C-alpha positions in Angstrom: 0.0 0.0 0.0 2.8 2.4 0.9 4.5 1.7 -2.5 1.2 2.5 -4.3 0.8 5.8 -2.4 4.4 6.8 -3.2 3.7 6.0 -6.9 0.5 8.2 -6.9 2.3 11.0 -5.2 5.1 10.9 -7.7 2.6 10.9 -10.6 0.8 13.9 -9.1 4.0 15.9 -8.8 5.1 14.9 -12.3 1.8 15.9 -13.9 1.6 19.2 -12.0 5.0 20.1 -13.2 4.2 19.8 -16.9 3.8 22.9 -19.2 0.4 21.7 -20.5 -1.1 22.1 -17.0 -1.6 25.8 -17.6 -3.5 25.7 -20.9 -5.6 22.8 -19.7 -6.5 24.8 -16.6 -7.4 27.8 -18.7 -9.7 25.7 -20.9 -11.4 24.1 -17.9 -12.0 27.4 -16.1 -13.3 29.0 -19.4 -15.7 26.1 -20.3 -16.9 25.9 -16.7 -18.2 29.4 -17.0 -21.0 28.1 -19.2 -20.9 24.3 -18.7 -20.8 23.7 -14.9 -20.2 19.9 -14.9 -16.5 20.6 -15.5 -14.7 20.8 -12.1 -12.6 23.8 -12.6 -12.6 24.9 -8.9 -11.5 21.4 -7.8 -8.6 21.6 -10.3 -7.5 25.0 -9.1 -7.5 24.0 -5.4 -5.8 20.7 -6.2 -3.0 22.4 -8.1 -2.6 25.0 -5.3 -2.3 22.2 -2.8 0.4 20.5 -4.8 2.2 23.7 -5.4 2.5 24.2 -1.6 3.4 20.6 -0.8 5.7 19.9 -3.8 6.8 23.2 -5.2 5.1 22.8 -8.6 3.3 24.2 -10.5 3.9 27.9 -10.0 1.2 29.2 -7.6 0.9 32.7 -9.0 0.7 31.4 -12.6 -2.1 29.1 -11.5 -4.0 32.0 -10.0 -3.5 34.2 -13.1 -4.5 31.5 -15.6 -7.6 30.5 -13.4 -8.7 34.1 -13.2 -8.4 34.7 -16.9 -10.3 31.5 -17.7 -13.1 32.4 -15.2 -13.4 35.9 -16.6 -13.6 34.6 -20.2 -16.1 31.9 -19.3 -18.4 34.3 -17.5 -18.4 36.7 -20.5 -19.1 33.8 -22.9 -22.1 32.8 -20.7 -23.3 36.4 -21.0 -23.0 36.3 -24.8 -24.8 33.0 -25.0 -27.6 34.4 -22.8 -27.9 37.5 -25.1 -28.0 35.3 -28.2 -30.4 32.5 -27.2 -32.2 33.7 -24.0 -33.0 31.3 -21.2 -36.0 29.3 -22.6 -35.0 28.2 -26.0 -34.0 24.6 -25.1 -35.9 22.0 -23.2 -33.3 21.6 -20.5 -33.7 25.3 -19.7 -37.3 24.8 -18.9 -36.7 22.0 -16.4 -38.1 23.1 -13.0 -34.8 23.3 -11.2 -33.0 25.1 -14.0 -36.0 27.4 -14.6 -36.0 28.2 -10.9 -32.3 29.1 -11.1 -32.9 31.5 -14.0 -35.9 33.1 -12.1 -33.7 33.5 -9.0 -31.0 35.1 -11.1 -33.4 37.5 -12.8 -34.9 38.7 -9.5 -31.4 39.2 -8.0 -30.1 41.1 -11.0 -33.0 43.6 -10.8 -32.3 44.5 -7.1 -28.6 43.6 -6.3 -26.8 42.9 -9.6 -23.2 43.6 -8.3 -23.5 41.4 -5.2 -25.2 38.6 -7.2 -22.6 38.5 -10.0 -19.7 38.5 -7.5 -21.2 35.9 -5.1 -22.6 33.6 -7.8 -19.1 33.0 -9.2 -18.6 30.7 -6.2 -21.6 28.5 -7.1 -21.2 26.4 -10.3 -24.8 26.3 -11.5 -25.5 29.7 -10.0 -22.9 31.6 -11.9 -24.1 30.1 -15.2 -27.7 31.1 -14.5 -26.7 34.6 -13.4 -24.4 35.4 -16.3 -26.7 33.9 -19.0 -29.7 35.8 -17.5 -27.7 39.0 -17.4 -27.2 38.6 -21.2 -30.8 37.5 -21.9 -32.3 40.4 -19.9 -30.0 43.1 -21.4 -28.1 43.8 -18.3 -25.5 46.5 -19.1 -22.3 44.9 -20.5 -20.4 48.0 -19.4 -21.4 47.2 -15.8 -21.2 43.4 -16.2 -17.5 43.2 -17.4 -15.9 45.0 -14.4 -17.9 42.8 -12.0 -16.6 39.6 -13.8 -13.1 40.9 -13.6 -13.4 41.3 -9.8 -15.3 38.0 -9.4 -12.7 36.0 -11.5 -9.7 37.4 -9.6 -11.3 36.9 -6.2 -12.5 33.4 -7.0 -9.0 32.4 -8.2 -7.4 33.8 -5.1 -10.0 32.1 -2.9 -9.5 28.7 -4.6 -5.7 29.0 -4.3 -6.0 29.9 -0.6 -8.1 26.8 0.1 -5.5 24.6 -1.7 -2.7 26.4 0.1 -4.3 25.7 3.5 -4.8 22.0 2.8 -1.3 21.7 1.3 0.3 23.1 4.4 -1.7 20.7 6.7 -0.5 17.6 4.9 2.6 18.7 3.1 4.1 15.2 3.2 1.3 13.6 1.2 0.3 15.2 -2.1 -2.7 12.9 -2.6 -4.2 13.6 0.8 -3.6 17.4 0.2 -5.5 17.2 -3.1 -8.4 15.3 -1.6 -8.6 17.5 1.5 -8.5 20.7 -0.5 -11.3 19.6 -2.9 -13.5 18.6 0.1 -13.0 21.9 1.8 -13.8 23.8 -1.4 -17.0 21.8 -1.9 -18.1 22.5 1.7 -17.4 26.2 1.4 -19.4 26.3 -1.9 -22.4 24.7 -0.2 -22.1 27.2 2.6 -22.1 30.2 0.1 -25.1 28.7 -1.7 -27.0 28.3 1.6 -26.2 31.9 2.7 -27.4 33.3 -0.6 -30.7 31.4 -0.4 -31.1 32.5 3.2 -30.6 36.1 2.2 -33.2 35.7 -0.5 -35.7 34.4 2.1 -35.0 37.2 4.4 -35.5 39.7 1.6 -38.9 38.2 0.7 -39.9 38.3 4.4 -39.0 41.9 4.6 -41.0 42.7 1.4 -44.1 41.0 3.0 -43.7 43.1 6.1 -43.5 46.3 4.1 -46.6 45.3 2.1 -48.6 44.7 5.3 -47.5 48.0 6.7 -48.6 49.9 3.6 -51.9 48.1 3.5 -52.5 49.0 7.2 -51.5 52.6 6.5 -53.9 52.9 3.6 -56.8 51.3 5.4 -59.6 53.8 6.3 -59.8 54.6 10.0 -62.3 52.5 12.0 -62.5 49.6 9.5 -61.6 46.1 10.5 -58.9 43.9 9.1 -59.2 43.4 5.3 -59.4 39.8 4.1 -55.8 40.1 2.8 -56.6 39.1 -0.8 -54.1 41.7 -2.0 -51.4 40.2 0.1 -52.2 36.7 -1.1 -52.1 37.8 -4.8 -48.5 39.0 -4.4 -45.9 36.3 -4.9 -43.4 36.1 -2.1 -40.6 36.6 -4.7 -42.2 39.6 -6.3 -40.2 42.8 -6.6 -41.0 46.3 -5.2 -43.2 47.0 -8.3 -45.7 44.6 -6.8 -46.4 46.9 -3.9 -49.7 48.8 -4.0 
C-alpha cells in the first residue's frame, strides 16, 4: 500500500510540473463558465495544494490562468444568454433550471453587483446569473468589471483553500488534493446556503413592508381586510408589486 501511495504522489507531482497544465487549466475554467459539470474549482485548489506541498506548479501562474479563464467563461455565458435567451432549449425549462434563472433575474434587478460577485462561487448559480444577465439586457459596461473582480477573487480564494490543505499535509500530495477539494465543496455549499437565506429574508422583509402599507392605507375604524391583495402578491415579487 505504501508503495502505491508513493507512486501516486510521484505521478501527481510529475503531472503538476508539466507545461500543459496551464493551458488545460485555462480551458477548464473557461468552459466551466457556461458548462458547470467541468470541475474547474477542484482543479485549481488541487494544483494549489500540490504547489505548496511539492513546489510545482507555479502558484501565481495558477492564480493568473484560473482568473483569466473564469473571466472569459463568465463573459461567454453572458454572450450566450444574449444570443439565445433562457427558454429556447428543453433543459432550460426544467423546474430546477428554470427556478435558477428566475432567481437570477430577480437578483439582477435588485442587487446585480452582489449577485454577480457571489454567484461566481456556485457552479450552476454563476451560469444562471451570467446567462440571465445577457438575456435580460443587463449592461455589459457594468457586467464586465464585475466579472473581472469576481474572477480574480475566485481564483485567489481557490488557491487559498488549496494552500491551507497543502500546508496541513505537506508530506502527502494525494491527501492534500483530496482535502483541498473537500474543503472547497463544503465552502461552496455554505455560500449557496447563505445566498438562499438572504433571499428568504428579503422576501420576508417585502411581505412586512406590504402589510405595513396596507395598514396605513386602510380607512380609520374599519376592521382587518381579508388580505386578498397580500395573497395575490408572490413572495418573490419585486418592489413594483407593492400597491
